[in-house]
MOPAC internal coordinates of N, CA, C and O (Angstrom, degrees):
PM7 1SCF
backbone

  N    0.0000 0     0.00 0     0.00 0    0    0    0
  C    1.4465 1     0.00 0     0.00 0    1    0    0
  C    1.5288 1   111.01 1     0.00 0    2    1    0
  O    1.2310 1   120.21 1   141.45 1    3    2    1
  N    1.3159 1   117.20 1   -38.55 1    3    2    1
  C    1.4562 1   120.65 1  -178.95 1    5    3    2
  C    1.5294 1   111.29 1   -65.76 1    6    5    3
  O    1.2310 1   120.25 1   149.54 1    7    6    5
  N    1.3391 1   117.12 1   -30.46 1    7    6    5
  C    1.4597 1   119.59 1   179.22 1    9    7    6
  C    1.5151 1   111.45 1   -67.94 1   10    9    7
  O    1.2310 1   120.50 1   148.39 1   11   10    9
  N    1.3338 1   116.64 1   -31.61 1   11   10    9
  C    1.4580 1   120.29 1   176.61 1   13   11   10
  C    1.5286 1   109.86 1   -65.64 1   14   13   11
  O    1.2310 1   120.62 1   141.56 1   15   14   13
  N    1.3315 1   116.43 1   -38.44 1   15   14   13
  C    1.4595 1   120.23 1   177.18 1   17   15   14
  C    1.5151 1   112.10 1   -62.93 1   18   17   15
  O    1.2310 1   120.59 1   141.41 1   19   18   17
  N    1.3283 1   116.48 1   -38.59 1   19   18   17
  C    1.4649 1   119.96 1   177.77 1   21   19   18
  C    1.5255 1   111.08 1   -68.21 1   22   21   19
  O    1.2310 1   120.55 1   144.12 1   23   22   21
  N    1.3314 1   116.56 1   -35.88 1   23   22   21
  C    1.4629 1   119.79 1   177.55 1   25   23   22
  C    1.5249 1   110.40 1   -64.84 1   26   25   23
  O    1.2310 1   120.44 1   137.30 1   27   26   25
  N    1.3257 1   116.76 1   -42.70 1   27   26   25
  C    1.4672 1   120.95 1   177.12 1   29   27   26
  C    1.5242 1   109.58 1   -62.40 1   30   29   27
  O    1.2310 1   120.48 1   137.69 1   31   30   29
  N    1.3168 1   116.69 1   -42.31 1   31   30   29
  C    1.4629 1   120.73 1   179.35 1   33   31   30
  C    1.5253 1   110.41 1   -62.48 1   34   33   31
  O    1.2310 1   120.01 1   140.15 1   35   34   33
  N    1.3265 1   117.59 1   -39.85 1   35   34   33
  C    1.4603 1   121.02 1   179.35 1   37   35   34
  C    1.5238 1   110.99 1   -64.23 1   38   37   35
  O    1.2310 1   120.11 1   139.42 1   39   38   37
  N    1.3229 1   117.39 1   -40.58 1   39   38   37
  C    1.4645 1   120.83 1   178.99 1   41   39   38
  C    1.5240 1   110.13 1   -65.60 1   42   41   39
  O    1.2310 1   120.28 1   134.71 1   43   42   41
  N    1.3199 1   117.08 1   -45.29 1   43   42   41
  C    1.4642 1   120.20 1   179.80 1   45   43   42
  C    1.5253 1   110.57 1   -64.43 1   46   45   43
  O    1.2310 1   120.18 1   141.46 1   47   46   45
  N    1.3315 1   117.27 1   -38.54 1   47   46   45
  C    1.4625 1   119.80 1   177.17 1   49   47   46
  C    1.5254 1   110.82 1   -64.08 1   50   49   47
  O    1.2310 1   119.88 1   140.06 1   51   50   49
  N    1.3186 1   117.84 1   -39.94 1   51   50   49
  C    1.4681 1   120.25 1   178.47 1   53   51   50
  C    1.5218 1   110.54 1   -62.96 1   54   53   51
  O    1.2310 1   120.30 1   139.12 1   55   54   53
  N    1.3272 1   117.03 1   -40.88 1   55   54   53
  C    1.4704 1   121.01 1   176.76 1   57   55   54
  C    1.5225 1   109.93 1   -63.52 1   58   57   55
  O    1.2310 1   120.54 1   134.92 1   59   58   57
  N    1.3356 1   116.57 1   -45.08 1   59   58   57
  C    1.4661 1   121.14 1   179.19 1   61   59   58
  C    1.5263 1   110.48 1   -60.08 1   62   61   59
  O    1.2310 1   120.32 1   134.84 1   63   62   61
  N    1.3360 1   116.99 1   -45.16 1   63   62   61
  C    1.4627 1   120.67 1  -179.23 1   65   63   62
  C    1.5250 1   110.87 1   -63.33 1   66   65   63
  O    1.2310 1   120.22 1   139.83 1   67   66   65
  N    1.3275 1   117.19 1   -40.17 1   67   66   65
  C    1.4579 1   120.41 1   178.77 1   69   67   66
  C    1.5259 1   110.76 1   -64.44 1   70   69   67
  O    1.2310 1   120.27 1   136.82 1   71   70   69
  N    1.3266 1   117.09 1   -43.18 1   71   70   69
  C    1.4669 1   120.48 1   178.77 1   73   71   70
  C    1.5320 1   111.41 1   -63.23 1   74   73   71
  O    1.2310 1   120.57 1   137.70 1   75   74   73
  N    1.3327 1   116.51 1   -42.30 1   75   74   73
  C    1.4673 1   120.22 1   178.69 1   77   75   74
  C    1.5316 1   110.47 1   -64.62 1   78   77   75
  O    1.2310 1   120.61 1   136.37 1   79   78   77
  N    1.3149 1   116.43 1   -43.63 1   79   78   77
  C    1.4657 1   121.77 1  -179.90 1   81   79   78
  C    1.5287 1   110.06 1   -61.68 1   82   81   79
  O    1.2310 1   120.38 1   134.85 1   83   82   81
  N    1.3382 1   116.87 1   -45.15 1   83   82   81
  C    1.4626 1   121.78 1   179.52 1   85   83   82
  C    1.5270 1   110.55 1   -61.86 1   86   85   83
  O    1.2310 1   120.36 1   137.53 1   87   86   85
  N    1.3276 1   116.92 1   -42.47 1   87   86   85
  C    1.4643 1   120.33 1   179.21 1   89   87   86
  C    1.5225 1   111.36 1   -63.16 1   90   89   87
  O    1.2310 1   120.44 1   136.93 1   91   90   89
  N    1.3216 1   116.77 1   -43.07 1   91   90   89
  C    1.4654 1   119.68 1   179.26 1   93   91   90
  C    1.5210 1   111.79 1   -62.88 1   94   93   91
  O    1.2310 1   120.07 1   140.43 1   95   94   93
  N    1.3311 1   117.48 1   -39.57 1   95   94   93
  C    1.4578 1   119.48 1   179.11 1   97   95   94
  C    1.5259 1   111.34 1   -70.25 1   98   97   95
  O    1.2310 1   119.79 1   146.39 1   99   98   97
  N    1.3392 1   118.01 1   -33.61 1   99   98   97
  C    1.4659 1   119.95 1   175.41 1  101   99   98
  C    1.5268 1   110.01 1   -66.72 1  102  101   99
  O    1.2310 1   120.48 1   141.78 1  103  102  101
  N    1.3277 1   116.69 1   -38.22 1  103  102  101
  C    1.4655 1   119.95 1   178.02 1  105  103  102
  C    1.5212 1   111.06 1   -66.53 1  106  105  103
  O    1.2310 1   120.70 1   139.19 1  107  106  105
  N    1.3117 1   116.27 1   -40.81 1  107  106  105
  C    1.4584 1   119.63 1   178.01 1  109  107  106
  C    1.5200 1   110.64 1   -63.92 1  110  109  107
  O    1.2310 1   120.40 1   138.18 1  111  110  109
  N    1.3279 1   116.84 1   -41.82 1  111  110  109
  C    1.4694 1   120.47 1   178.81 1  113  111  110
  C    1.5268 1   110.47 1   -61.91 1  114  113  111
  O    1.2310 1   120.57 1   141.61 1  115  114  113
  N    1.3173 1   116.51 1   -38.39 1  115  114  113
  C    1.4692 1   119.63 1   178.02 1  117  115  114
  C    1.5282 1   110.13 1   -64.56 1  118  117  115
  O    1.2310 1   120.42 1   133.73 1  119  118  117
  N    1.3332 1   116.81 1   -46.27 1  119  118  117
  C    1.4643 1   120.24 1  -179.05 1  121  119  118
  C    1.5272 1   111.07 1   -63.82 1  122  121  119
  O    1.2310 1   120.06 1   138.76 1  123  122  121
  N    1.3203 1   117.49 1   -41.24 1  123  122  121
  C    1.4694 1   120.71 1   178.51 1  125  123  122
  C    1.5208 1   109.95 1   -65.38 1  126  125  123
  O    1.2310 1   120.19 1   137.64 1  127  126  125
  N    1.3335 1   117.23 1   -42.36 1  127  126  125
  C    1.4604 1   120.66 1   179.52 1  129  127  126
  C    1.5111 1   113.00 1   -63.93 1  130  129  127
  O    1.2310 1   120.09 1   143.96 1  131  130  129
  N    1.3058 1   117.43 1   -36.04 1  131  130  129
  C    1.4760 1   120.67 1  -178.97 1  133  131  130
  C    1.5260 1   112.17 1   -76.64 1  134  133  131
  O    1.2310 1   120.18 1   146.27 1  135  134  133
  N    1.3443 1   117.27 1   -33.73 1  135  134  133
  C    1.4683 1   119.09 1  -177.75 1  137  135  134
  C    1.5212 1   112.88 1   -95.63 1  138  137  135
  O    1.2310 1   120.30 1   154.92 1  139  138  137
  N    1.3287 1   117.03 1   -25.08 1  139  138  137
  C    1.4599 1   119.88 1  -175.64 1  141  139  138
  C    1.5122 1   112.83 1    77.81 1  142  141  139
  O    1.2310 1   120.44 1  -176.34 1  143  142  141
  N    1.3157 1   116.76 1     3.66 1  143  142  141
  C    1.4566 1   121.89 1  -178.68 1  145  143  142
  C    1.5274 1   109.58 1  -105.41 1  146  145  143
  O    1.2310 1   120.73 1   -38.00 1  147  146  145
  N    1.3190 1   116.21 1   142.00 1  147  146  145
  C    1.4688 1   120.32 1   177.77 1  149  147  146
  C    1.5263 1   111.23 1   -68.50 1  150  149  147
  O    1.2310 1   120.84 1   158.36 1  151  150  149
  N    1.3126 1   116.00 1   -21.64 1  151  150  149
  C    1.4679 1   121.48 1   179.21 1  153  151  150
  C    1.5341 1   109.41 1  -124.63 1  154  153  151
  O    1.2310 1   120.56 1   -98.66 1  155  154  153
  N    1.3337 1   116.53 1    81.34 1  155  154  153
  C    1.4652 1   118.79 1  -178.23 1  157  155  154
  C    1.5249 1   110.49 1   -65.28 1  158  157  155
  O    1.2310 1   121.24 1   -31.18 1  159  158  157
  N    1.2952 1   115.23 1   148.82 1  159  158  157
  C    1.4584 1   120.71 1  -177.49 1  161  159  158
  C    1.5194 1   112.79 1   -79.61 1  162  161  159
  O    1.2310 1   121.83 1     5.41 1  163  162  161
  N    1.3225 1   114.11 1  -174.59 1  163  162  161
  C    1.4535 1   121.48 1  -177.23 1  165  163  162
  C    1.5215 1   111.66 1   -63.01 1  166  165  163
  O    1.2310 1   119.99 1   138.28 1  167  166  165
  N    1.3108 1   117.63 1   -41.72 1  167  166  165
  C    1.4662 1   119.59 1  -177.40 1  169  167  166
  C    1.5289 1   111.43 1   -64.70 1  170  169  167
  O    1.2310 1   119.89 1   139.75 1  171  170  169
  N    1.3276 1   117.82 1   -40.25 1  171  170  169
  C    1.4659 1   121.01 1   177.93 1  173  171  170
  C    1.5260 1   110.75 1   -67.14 1  174  173  171
  O    1.2310 1   120.57 1   143.11 1  175  174  173
  N    1.3087 1   116.51 1   -36.89 1  175  174  173
  C    1.4603 1   120.75 1   178.64 1  177  175  174
  C    1.5147 1   110.73 1   -67.30 1  178  177  175
  O    1.2310 1   120.07 1   135.46 1  179  178  177
  N    1.3220 1   117.47 1   -44.54 1  179  178  177
  C    1.4615 1   120.96 1   178.53 1  181  179  178
  C    1.5239 1   111.34 1   -65.63 1  182  181  179
  O    1.2310 1   120.18 1   143.42 1  183  182  181
  N    1.3258 1   117.26 1   -36.58 1  183  182  181
  C    1.4610 1   120.95 1   176.65 1  185  183  182
  C    1.5243 1   110.50 1   -63.36 1  186  185  183
  O    1.2310 1   120.52 1   139.50 1  187  186  185
  N    1.3265 1   116.60 1   -40.50 1  187  186  185
  C    1.4638 1   120.76 1   179.49 1  189  187  186
  C    1.5256 1   110.48 1   -65.57 1  190  189  187
  O    1.2310 1   119.81 1   138.53 1  191  190  189
  N    1.3291 1   117.97 1   -41.47 1  191  190  189
  C    1.4701 1   120.46 1   176.87 1  193  191  190
  C    1.5239 1   110.93 1   -64.04 1  194  193  191
  O    1.2310 1   120.13 1   140.11 1  195  194  193
  N    1.3222 1   117.36 1   -39.89 1  195  194  193
  C    1.4625 1   120.52 1   176.30 1  197  195  194
  C    1.5159 1   111.51 1   -62.91 1  198  197  195
  O    1.2310 1   120.51 1   139.46 1  199  198  197
  N    1.3231 1   116.63 1   -40.54 1  199  198  197
  C    1.4677 1   120.85 1   177.70 1  201  199  198
  C    1.5274 1   110.37 1   -64.24 1  202  201  199
  O    1.2310 1   120.13 1   141.79 1  203  202  201
  N    1.3121 1   117.35 1   -38.21 1  203  202  201
  C    1.4673 1   120.94 1   178.45 1  205  203  202
  C    1.5272 1   110.63 1   -61.61 1  206  205  203
  O    1.2310 1   120.22 1   144.61 1  207  206  205
  N    1.3061 1   117.19 1   -35.39 1  207  206  205
  C    1.4618 1   120.76 1  -179.95 1  209  207  206
  C    1.5261 1   113.23 1   -77.16 1  210  209  207
  O    1.2310 1   119.43 1   155.06 1  211  210  209
  N    1.3437 1   118.68 1   -24.94 1  211  210  209
  C    1.4590 1   121.96 1  -171.30 1  213  211  210
  C    1.5140 1   114.98 1  -111.77 1  214  213  211
  O    1.2310 1   119.90 1   137.09 1  215  214  213
  N    1.2988 1   117.79 1   -42.91 1  215  214  213
  C    1.4628 1   120.76 1  -164.57 1  217  215  214
  C    1.5289 1   113.03 1   -78.90 1  218  217  215
  O    1.2310 1   121.30 1   -36.06 1  219  218  217
  N    1.3406 1   115.12 1   143.94 1  219  218  217
  C    1.4671 1   120.20 1  -177.75 1  221  219  218
  C    1.5273 1   114.07 1   -63.75 1  222  221  219
  O    1.2310 1   119.69 1   154.79 1  223  222  221
  N    1.3243 1   118.19 1   -25.21 1  223  222  221
  C    1.4575 1   119.48 1  -179.06 1  225  223  222
  C    1.5305 1   112.14 1   -65.32 1  226  225  223
  O    1.2310 1   120.11 1   160.10 1  227  226  225
  N    1.3236 1   117.40 1   -19.90 1  227  226  225
  C    1.4607 1   121.83 1   178.76 1  229  227  226
  C    1.5227 1   112.72 1  -105.06 1  230  229  227
  O    1.2310 1   120.25 1  -171.43 1  231  230  229
  N    1.3335 1   117.12 1     8.57 1  231  230  229
  C    1.4736 1   120.90 1  -176.76 1  233  231  230
  C    1.5311 1   111.68 1   -60.13 1  234  233  231
  O    1.2310 1   120.27 1   137.44 1  235  234  233
  N    1.3139 1   117.09 1   -42.56 1  235  234  233
  C    1.4638 1   119.43 1  -179.87 1  237  235  234
  C    1.5268 1   110.86 1   -65.87 1  238  237  235
  O    1.2310 1   120.05 1   139.62 1  239  238  237
  N    1.3237 1   117.50 1   -40.38 1  239  238  237
  C    1.4690 1   120.64 1   176.98 1  241  239  238
  C    1.5248 1   110.92 1   -60.24 1  242  241  239
  O    1.2310 1   120.94 1   133.96 1  243  242  241
  N    1.3305 1   115.80 1   -46.04 1  243  242  241
  C    1.4716 1   119.98 1   179.45 1  245  243  242
  C    1.5196 1   110.88 1   -61.19 1  246  245  243
  O    1.2310 1   120.69 1   134.03 1  247  246  245
  N    1.3198 1   116.28 1   -45.97 1  247  246  245
  C    1.4641 1   120.80 1  -177.51 1  249  247  246
  C    1.5317 1   110.98 1   -63.82 1  250  249  247
  O    1.2310 1   120.41 1   133.97 1  251  250  249
  N    1.3302 1   116.81 1   -46.03 1  251  250  249
  C    1.4627 1   119.88 1  -179.04 1  253  251  250
  C    1.5262 1   111.47 1   -64.59 1  254  253  251
  O    1.2310 1   120.32 1   138.14 1  255  254  253
  N    1.3164 1   116.99 1   -41.86 1  255  254  253
  C    1.4620 1   119.93 1   179.44 1  257  255  254
  C    1.5266 1   111.03 1   -67.29 1  258  257  255
  O    1.2310 1   119.98 1   141.56 1  259  258  257
  N    1.3145 1   117.65 1   -38.44 1  259  258  257
  C    1.4646 1   121.05 1   177.59 1  261  259  258
  C    1.5318 1   110.49 1   -65.29 1  262  261  259
  O    1.2310 1   120.15 1   138.15 1  263  262  261
  N    1.3230 1   117.31 1   -41.85 1  263  262  261
  C    1.4640 1   120.28 1   178.70 1  265  263  262
  C    1.5204 1   111.58 1   -65.12 1  266  265  263
  O    1.2310 1   120.46 1   137.29 1  267  266  265
  N    1.3288 1   116.73 1   -42.71 1  267  266  265
  C    1.4598 1   119.86 1   178.49 1  269  267  266
  C    1.5266 1   110.74 1   -65.25 1  270  269  267
  O    1.2310 1   120.13 1   142.39 1  271  270  269
  N    1.3225 1   117.35 1   -37.61 1  271  270  269
  C    1.4658 1   121.16 1   177.45 1  273  271  270
  C    1.5205 1   110.81 1   -63.82 1  274  273  271
  O    1.2310 1   120.65 1   135.40 1  275  274  273
  N    1.3309 1   116.36 1   -44.60 1  275  274  273
  C    1.4676 1   120.24 1   178.98 1  277  275  274
  C    1.5279 1   110.92 1   -63.90 1  278  277  275
  O    1.2310 1   120.50 1   136.03 1  279  278  277
  N    1.3351 1   116.64 1   -43.97 1  279  278  277
  C    1.4649 1   119.60 1   178.67 1  281  279  278
  C    1.5198 1   111.12 1   -61.75 1  282  281  279
  O    1.2310 1   120.55 1   138.25 1  283  282  281
  N    1.3165 1   116.56 1   -41.75 1  283  282  281
  C    1.4591 1   120.53 1   179.45 1  285  283  282
  C    1.5223 1   110.96 1   -63.67 1  286  285  283
  O    1.2310 1   120.11 1   138.69 1  287  286  285
  N    1.3206 1   117.39 1   -41.31 1  287  286  285
  C    1.4692 1   120.56 1   178.56 1  289  287  286
  C    1.5274 1   110.92 1   -63.67 1  290  289  287
  O    1.2310 1   120.26 1   136.83 1  291  290  289
  N    1.3284 1   117.11 1   -43.17 1  291  290  289
  C    1.4641 1   120.65 1   179.78 1  293  291  290
  C    1.5245 1   110.67 1   -63.24 1  294  293  291
  O    1.2310 1   120.33 1   134.58 1  295  294  293
  N    1.3219 1   116.98 1   -45.42 1  295  294  293
  C    1.4634 1   120.20 1  -179.82 1  297  295  294
  C    1.5243 1   110.95 1   -64.93 1  298  297  295
  O    1.2310 1   120.28 1   143.73 1  299  298  297
  N    1.3272 1   117.06 1   -36.27 1  299  298  297
  C    1.4700 1   119.58 1   177.69 1  301  299  298
  C    1.5278 1   110.99 1   -63.62 1  302  301  299
  O    1.2310 1   120.48 1   137.69 1  303  302  301
  N    1.3271 1   116.68 1   -42.31 1  303  302  301
  C    1.4701 1   120.40 1   178.51 1  305  303  302
  C    1.5170 1   110.39 1   -64.82 1  306  305  303
  O    1.2310 1   120.33 1   134.82 1  307  306  305
  N    1.3254 1   116.97 1   -45.18 1  307  306  305
  C    1.4772 1   120.24 1   178.88 1  309  307  306
  C    1.5212 1   110.42 1   -60.95 1  310  309  307
  O    1.2310 1   120.31 1   135.16 1  311  310  309
  N    1.3365 1   117.02 1   -44.84 1  311  310  309
  C    1.4688 1   119.58 1   179.30 1  313  311  310
  C    1.5204 1   111.49 1   -63.69 1  314  313  311
  O    1.2310 1   120.44 1   143.29 1  315  314  313
  N    1.3112 1   116.76 1   -36.71 1  315  314  313
  C    1.4726 1   119.71 1   178.99 1  317  315  314
  C    1.5247 1   110.50 1   -64.44 1  318  317  315
  O    1.2310 1   120.73 1   139.89 1  319  318  317
  N    1.3350 1   116.21 1   -40.11 1  319  318  317
  C    1.4623 1   119.23 1   179.00 1  321  319  318
  C    1.5320 1   111.31 1   -68.09 1  322  321  319
  O    1.2310 1   120.12 1   150.45 1  323  322  321
  N    1.3213 1   117.38 1   -29.55 1  323  322  321
  C    1.4640 1   120.33 1   179.91 1  325  323  322
  C    1.5175 1   111.85 1   -74.45 1  326  325  323
  O    1.2310 1   119.59 1   153.18 1  327  326  325
  N    1.3359 1   118.39 1   -26.82 1  327  326  325
  C    1.4535 1   122.05 1  -175.57 1  329  327  326
  C    1.5308 1   112.50 1   -94.47 1  330  329  327
  O    1.2310 1   119.81 1   178.46 1  331  330  329
  N    1.3240 1   117.97 1    -1.54 1  331  330  329
  C    1.4653 1   120.87 1  -179.32 1  333  331  330
  C    1.5270 1   108.92 1   -69.64 1  334  333  331
  O    1.2310 1   119.91 1   -53.05 1  335  334  333
  N    1.3306 1   117.78 1   126.95 1  335  334  333
  C    1.4772 1   120.02 1   178.58 1  337  335  334
  C    1.5242 1   111.02 1   -64.09 1  338  337  335
  O    1.2310 1   121.15 1   -36.31 1  339  338  337
  N    1.3225 1   115.41 1   143.69 1  339  338  337
  C    1.4581 1   119.82 1  -178.27 1  341  339  338
  C    1.4993 1   112.02 1  -116.33 1  342  341  339
  O    1.2310 1   120.10 1   180.00 1  343  342  341

């Protein structure tokens, strides 16, 4: 039974990693689009992260990543309780 919990955790982690990866690439695209440079500097990168935290265009990304993070935390706690020696 505990192995099934780890499998669920692995799937949720893969979803979380994909969402994080997608968000980072959207932020990079924003920074590149605003600067016109293939290698945007620190200020453009920080501006993009600030926009991710505030702007409505990233609301769905924030919500999905927060939900995946919460699900991952819950599954980790459940798995930890299943592996505790009795």
